N, C-alpha and C positions, 0 to 999 in steps of 0.2 A: 647398507647401514647408513642412517642419517648422520650428516656431519654438522655439528654445532658451529664449526669454524666459519660457515658460510653466512652467519648472522652477525649483526653488530653486538656490542657488549650488552646493551639493554635488552635486545631481543633474546640473546642467549639466556640471560637471567630469567626472563619471562617463561621461556620454554622449560627450563630446568626446575623451576619452582612448582612442584606438583602437590605438595601437602599443605592444607590450610587455605584460607581465603587469600585471593590475589586480586588487586585492583590494577588493571593495566590501562593507564591513560595513554591512548593512542591518537596522536594528532593526525590531521588530514594528510594522506599520502605517506604515512610512516610504515606501511607494510604490515598492518595488523592482521589481515587475512592470512598472510604467509606465516605469521607467528602462531596463530591458532592452529593452522594446518600442521606446522612443525611440532607444536606441542602435542597434538594427537599422535603423530608418528613417534615422538619421543616416549610417550606413555606406552605405546604398543611394542616398540622395538627395544628400548633401553630399560624401561621399568617392567616390561613383560606383563602389563595390565591386560586382562581379557577384554576383547572388543565390546562385549555386551555390557561392561561396566562403565563405558564412556558415553557421555551425553553432550552433544553440542547443539545449542539453540540459536537460531538466527531469526531474522524478522521477515525474510522473503524466501519463497521456494527457490528462486534463482540463486540466492546466496547459499542455501543449503545444498543445492545440486552441485554448484561449483566447488564448494568445500569438499564434498564427498569425492568428486572426480579428482581433485588434487591429492587427497589422501590415497586413493586407489592407485593413482599414478606412481606414488612414492613407495607403497608397501605391497601393492597387489590386492586384488579383489578378495582373495581367500582370507587375508589377515584382517579384513574389516567386517567380516560376516558377524551379524548380531549387533554392530555398533549403531547408535541412534544419532543421526544428524537431521534435525527437523526444525520447523517453525514452532512457535508456541502453540498455535492452533492445531497443527497436525500431531504434535506430541499429545495434546489433550484428547484429540479424536481417538488416538491409539489406546489411551488409558480408558476412556469412556466406553469404547466398543467392547472392552473386556469386562467392565464392572458397572455400567450405568443402571443395570437392573436393581442395584442396591438403592438407587434413588427413585425407583418407581417408574422408570422408562423401559421400553423394549429395546433390544440391541439394534433393530433395524430403523432407528430414529432418522428423521430427515433433518438436514441442515438448511435452514431458510436463508435465501438470498435477500438482498436489500429490497428487491421488488416484492418478494413474498411477504416480508415484514410489513411493507407499506400497505399492501392489499389488506392484510389482517387488521392493521391499526385503523385504516380508513373505514372498514366495516364496523369496528367497535366505536369509532367516533360518530358514525351516522346515528347511533342510538342516543347520542348526547346532543349532536349538532347536525341538523338536517342537511345543511349546505356545506359540510366540512370539505376542505380541499386537500389536494396532495401536499401543499405547503404546510397545512396544519399537521398532517401526519408526519411529515419530515421533522418538524420542530419537536414533536412529542417523541419520535424515535430517537432523535439526538439526545434528548434528556434521559430517556431510558438507557441508552447506550452509555452515556456518561455516568449514570448511577451504577450500572453494573461494573464498569471499569473501576469504580471507587468502592465496590462491594456493598452498595447501599441497597437493601431489600425493598420490595414494594411498600411494606408497612412503615419502614423507616423514612422512605421518601415522602409518603403521604403526610406523615406527622410534621414534616418540615416544609410543606408547600406553602407558598405565599402569593406570588404573582399569578395572574389568570392562566397562563400556559402551564405553570408548574402544578396548579390545582387540577387542571384537566389531565395532566400526566399522572398525577396522584390517583385519579379515578381509573385511567386506562391501564396503567402499569400492572396492577394485580390481575386484571381481567385478561390482559395480553399474555401474561405468564400462564394463567390457568388454561387458556385456549391452546397455547403451544403444547402444553403437556397432554391435553386431550387429543391433540393431533399426533402425539408421539414425535414432536419436532422440537428443535432448539435453534436459536439464532447464533450468530458468530460469537457474540460476547458470552453466551451461555456456555460455550465450550470451555472457557477458562473458569467461569464462576462455578459451574457444576463440578469441574475437576478439583477445584479448591475445596468445595463442600464434601466431595467424596473422600479426599485425603484427611480432612479435619474430622469427619464423622466416623471414619473407620481406621483406627490406629494400625490394624494389621496390614492394610493396603499401604499406608504411609511408610511403615517400616520396610515393607517389600520393595517399594520403589526407591527408598533411601539407600538400601543395600544394593539394588540393581544398578543405580546410577551413582557410583561412588566417586566418579571424577566428572565434574560438570564445567562446561564452558559456555558463556553467553556473549554473543556478539551484539554490538550496538546497544549496550546496556543503558545508555543515556535516554533511550526511547521507551523504556519500560514504564507501564502505568501501575497503579496500586495492586490490581489483581494479579498481574504478572509478577510483581515483586513478592506478593504473598505466596504464590506458587513456588517460586525459587527458594524462598525462605524455608518452606516446608520440605522441599526435596533435599536441600543441603543440610537439614538438621541431622545432628549426630556426628557425621564425619567432617563437615565444614569445608570440603574440598571444592570450593566454588571459585572459579576464575571468571571475572567479568571484564570485558574489553569495551571501551567506549571513550567518548570525548564530550565532556560537558559543553564545550564550545560549539558542538554541532547538534545540540538538542533543539530541534526546530518543530517538533510535533506536539506542542502543548494543546493545540485545538483537537487532537485525538486522545487526549487524556494523559500523554506522557508527562512525567514530573521530573524535572532536572534535579530536584532535591534527592532523588533516589541514588544517583551516582555521587552527588556531593556528600551524602551521609553514609556511604558504604562503609567507611572505616569505623564509624560509630556503631553501625548496625551489626557488623561482623568483627568481633574482637580478634586481635592478632593479625590483622590484615597486613600483607606486604604490598607496598605501593611502588610501581615501576612506571616511569614515564618514557614513552617513545616520542622523541622530538625531532629526530632526523627525518627530513622529508625527501622522498625519492621521486617526486612528481614535478614540482614547480621551480621556477627560477627564484633567485634571491630577492629580486625586487617585488615579485608577487607575494612572497612570504613576509617580507618586511611590511607590506601594506596590510596583509591579513593580521599579523601580530599587533600592529599599531591600532587597528580598528577594535579587535576583540578585547584588548586590555582595558578598554573603558567600561566593560561590564562589571557590575558590582560583586556578583556571586559567581565565582569560578575557581577552578584549580589552576594555580600558576604554572604556566609552561610557555615555551616559545619555539616555534618551528624554525629549523635551519637546514641548509643544504650545503653539500660539498661542492656543488656546481657554482658557476659565476652568477653575477647579478642579473644578466639578461637584459632584454629591452625594457625601457621605461613603460609605465602604465599610461595609456592615453585616456584623456577625458574629453569627449566631444560634446560641445554645447550646441544644441540644435534649435531651430526656430520653433518647430511644432512636432507633433507626433508623426506626420507624414514625412517631414524632413529627416527625422530620426531614423525611420525605416530606410529611406534612400541612402543615408550615410552608412548604414550597416551594409547595404548591398555594394556600395562603392568601395568601402574598405575591404569587404570580402574579396572582391575582384582583385584589388591591389595585393593583398596578402597571398592570395592563391597563386598569382603570377610570380610574385617575388620569391616565394619559398617552395614553389612546385607542390602545393598542398592539394588534397582532395576535398570535395565538399563535406565529406564526413568528418573532416578535421575541425569543423566549425560548429559552435553551439550559440544559440541566442537564448539567454535566460531572462526571465521577467518575474515580477512578484505575483501578478494575478493573470489568470488565463485570458481575461478579456483584452490584455495588451497585445495578444498575438495577431489581431486582425490586420493591422497596417503592415506588419512584416510578411504575413501570408500573401497579401496583395502584391507587394513589391517583389517577392520571390517568384511569384507566378508571372508578373510582367517581364522579369529578367530571365524567365525560363530556367530557374535554378531548382533542382529537386530538393524537397525537404520532407522531414518526418516530424509530425506533430505529436508529442507525447502528452497524454492526459485526455485524449478524446474518449469516445464511448468504447468500452472494452467489448471484446467478442462475445463473451457469455452474458452480456447485458442486453444484447439485441433481442427484440421481440421474437423474431422467427426462431432464434436459437433457444430462448427461454421456453418456447412452446414445445420443442422437442425434449428439452430437459425435464419439463413438467410431466410429460408422459412417463419418462424413465423413473422419476421420483415416485410417481403413483404406483408404478409396477413394483417398486421395492417396498413402499409403505403406503398402502391404499387408504390409511386413516389420515393422510396428509390432506386436509380439507381444502387448503388454499390452492394447491396445485390440482386437486381433483375438480374443483369448480372452474379452474382455468381451462381444462381440457374437456369439460362436460359437453360443451356444444361447439368445440373447435377441432376439426372443421365442422361446419353446421350439420347437425343430425336430428333436427326437429325436437330439440330440448331447449326451448327458448328461455328468456329471462323470467317469464311468468311461471313456467314449469319449474325452473330452478328455485324460484322463491318458495313455491309450495313444498318442494322437497326439503329445503333448508328449514322452513317453519315446522314441518312434521318432525324433522330430526331434533330440533330444539325442544319441542313439546314432549316428544317421546323419550328425550334424553338418550338418543341412540345415534351412534356415529353415522354420518352421511353415507359412507360406503355400505353399511349394512342395510340402510334404507333403500339404496339403489339395487341391492341384490334381491330385495323383496318389495319392489316398487308397487305391487298390487295393493299394499296397505294404504297407499295414498290414493284414495278413491276419486279425488277431483281431477286426476290426470286423464287425458284422452287415451284411447286405445293406441293411436299412432305414437304417442309419447311413450307409453309403456313398451311398445315394440322397440323403439329407438333406444330406450334405457337398457332393455334386455340385450340388444346387439352390442351396446357399448360395454356392458359388464362381461359379456362373452368374449369380446375382443381382448379386454384386459386380462381376464383369467387365462386365455389361451397364450398370450405373450408372456405372462408371468412364468409359465412352464417353459416356454421356449428360451427365455433368458437365463434359465438355470443351467444351461450348457455353456460354461465359461469360454471355451475355445471358439464358440460360434457367435460371440457377442456382436461383432461387426455385421455378420451376415443377417442376424436376427434384426438388428436395428435397420438395416437396409430394407428388409421385408416389411417392417412396421411402417417406415416412411412411405413405401410404395403403396401399402394397403390403405393408409390414411389419406393419401393423395394430397399431402400438404402443399406440394409444388403447385398443383392445380388451383388450390385455394388462394395461394399468394398471387398468381397471375390473374385470378378473378377479381381480387381486391385492388390490385395496383393498376393505376392508369399509365404509369411509365414502365415500358417493357424492360428497359435497362436496369432500373431499380429492382424490378421484380426478379430479374435474372441474378442480380447480386444477392438478393435475399435467399433465393433458392440455393445459390452456391454456399452461402453461410450455413444453411442447414446441412448441406453435403459435407462441410468441413467438420461437423460433429462426428461424422463417420471417420474422418482422418484422425481426429483426436482420440476416438475409441481405438482405432488400429494402433496408434502410437502407444496408447496405454497398454494394450495387449503385448506389445513388444517389450515393454519395460518391466511389467509386473509378473513375477513368477507364479503368483496365485491370483489370477484375475477374477473379478466378479462385477456384476452390474453395480452393486452397492459400493464396491471399491472404486469404480470409475467415478461415481457421483461424489464420493468423498474427495477425490482428486480435483474434480471440477469445482466443488464448493470452496476448496482451500487455495485455489489459484489466486495470485495477487495481480500481477500485470502480464500474465502469460496467456496468449490466445493459442489457436491451433497452428499447425505448420503453415508458413507462408508459401505462396507459389513462387516459381523461379523469378518472375518479373518483380514481385515485391521484394524478394531477397536482394536482387541486384540494385534496386532503388535504395534500399536501406543501407547497402554497403557504400554508397556514394551519394549521400544526401545530407544537407544541413539539418541539424537537430534543433528543434524548438521545444522548450519546456519551461515550466515554472521552477522557481528555486527549490521548492519542496520536492519536486520530482527529480532534481539533479543530484541529490546527495548520493555519494558512492560512485559517481561517474567522473570522467576527466576528458578534456579535449585540448589539443594544441592551441587553439584560438577560441577565446570566449568573449562574446559581446554581452555585457551586463547592462541592460537597458532600463530606462525609467528611474534613474538615480535622482529622485525628487522626493520632497516631503509629500506625504500622502500616498506614495507608492512604496518607497523603501526609505524610512519606515512607513508602513501602511497607516492610513488614516485611523483605522480602528484602534491600533496600538497607541496612537497619539491622543485620541479623544475619548476612547471607551475603556480599553483594558489597561492602558498606561504601561504596557509591557514592552518597553523599548529594547530590553535586553534580548528577547527572543528575535526581534527584528534585526538586531545587530549580529546575532548568530547566523541569521539567514544571509546577511551580507557577507559574513565570513565564509560561509559555505559556498556562495557564488564566486567569491574571489579565488578560493582554493580549488575550484574546478579547472582553472587555467593552468596549462603546462608551460607554454612558451610566451604567449601574448595575451594580455588582458586589455580590453577596450571598454571603458565606462561611457555611457551616453545618457543625456538628459535633455529635456525640452524646456524652452523658456515659456511656452504656451501650449495648452492642450484644449481640445474641444470637449465641452461638456454640455449635453443637450443641444448640440449644434452651435454653441457659442465658444469662442476662444477665451480661455482663462489663463491668467499669469500663474507660473509655477515657480517654486523656490527650490534651490539645489538641496539634495539630501544632506542632512547633518553628518552623515558618515564620511562625506568627502573631506571635511575639515580634519578628520582624524587620520587621514593618510599622509605620511611625510611628504613634504614639498619636493624633496630631492628624487623621488621615484615617480612623481606624477607629472605628465606632460599635457598641458591644457591647449585645446584648439577650439576656435569659435566658428560656427556655421560651416563646418566641414573643411576649413582652410587651415592646415597646420601652420603653426607659428614659425617664421623664418628668422626670429630674433636670436641674438647671442645668448649663451647660457646665462650670463649675468642678467640680461634683460628678461629672459624667460623666468628666472628665479624671482626677480622683482615683481613681475606680472603675477606670478603664482602667489607671492606674498600678499599683494594687494587683493587678489581674488579671495584668498582664505580669510583675510581680515574682514572683507565684506560679509562672508558667510558667518563669521564669528559674531559680528554685530547683529546680524539677522537672527541668529539662534540664541544669543545671550550666552550664559555660562553653563550650558548643558553638559 
């Protein structure tokens, strides 16, 4: 039986408040995941709520998996049967798989990846702009995604278009949606939009899911966008048992459509809300928390709270002023060696955090020179690699042959005598006859201008797909069937033929083989496996690739972590180097000169500071190279907001040996200079 006594008073209140809306303001490192987990256990054990009536929504598959594992560990697997712990997108896939036919789609719909979307938009763009580029497609897709996140329909978007890019988006958006539906496909944003449409248009379904999910919990609520908010508002209607957990001070995903006003206005939107603040921090030292509180309090719109710890103040925060970006990287390496030797730390105890991914170059170079292992977060994800997408494209077509984007991707890959000219004739015939491309391929003789050789190649291609569609209907043989398919397609031979570098070719072939490992792992986890189910899992992965090999696992276990501040949220490290503390980096120049949203930049700084457990080192350069020339840099305005008594300043990598009084006077002069530079911000 779960014991409430193991929690602090505020955590106990949050766990025991189960009826009506609850806003749980959980500061960084305050144990929010533990509270949500304990709340689920309390509902199951103390309140005797059936598991199927509990819904917990997270933003990542990793968070959902960890939460489920914690609950199972506390109450056992049997007690959690029927409970839903999922991301927004996987929850919507579950609902749509059961009811999407009410919206005119078939149940075997495809979920388009970013690459699939771009390929479709580029094709639509070429009808308007002959020399359209990938960048044009990216800009239009960004606007379409932003519109969907705000529940703006194609017709609404078009009527409010003004600038050239928006006008082009206004033309492409409705055609893009029409094509998606024709291919029985949806994109990532559609999963939420269509789910909202389904519930709003069918009151019987809405009532069903409101009754099914009578107790709802949402993690990282500050990151919700308007369509996610609408979905939650619908599901919580009637009973109002909605518990949201979040921290407005960590709302840093505005560029993805997240709206901090959602959490700030929760009490207004859900009458009778109980507000509980979790302010006791179990992660960082007092000095680190003092700095974080001092910085974030300068934001204009926020819920008042202040993190505190029962532990001591800890080491002061160091600020190293470096000559240039190369010197900054050298200072990180030097300090890393010192801290590692002084405190017997592992490389994995260190993290280097920066505002933009482009800042990583100098640190990567110095880490390599010093022969220090590192892991770079934010590089190309496994399922985004071409050779992997080729395999996934075959699997998508085997599930949904009307998925034209992926059908065209594999039509002549590997080469099978259906070249670009033949593909163009097939596409034109499909458009003129208003017949899906797959049906045209099945009866290619109707396209008279194709050669006999091409007809034979198309026939062999269709036969292969039909044969493997039957083979993949045996769930327990999914891995074996995939291996047979890869062998018959001879994709490895195609890669070696294309690549001049044998080592790169080998890595690409190994990546395709890793899809087999991902399939095998899926088979072990899912009690009712299917090819469609596997593809759903792949489509919903966020930052998760296949199983690492032993060498990669060992490296990751003892390697310095490098990542952007956006990627660092939710993580913690004993020692953090927060680099680029300059105007133009943090805050970013776009926030200064374009969006004027300094508040979100300050929240980013707050997130970076609170990733540190024991030691925080801030670094900035006096000069940086831009287009090969050194330019002067100004210190970040956020430095002046950190109290003087917790910040220790060093110049050019040489720590000050002055007395505390001299050090304090030096710091006072330093901050006075910054204040004059920045004015009264």
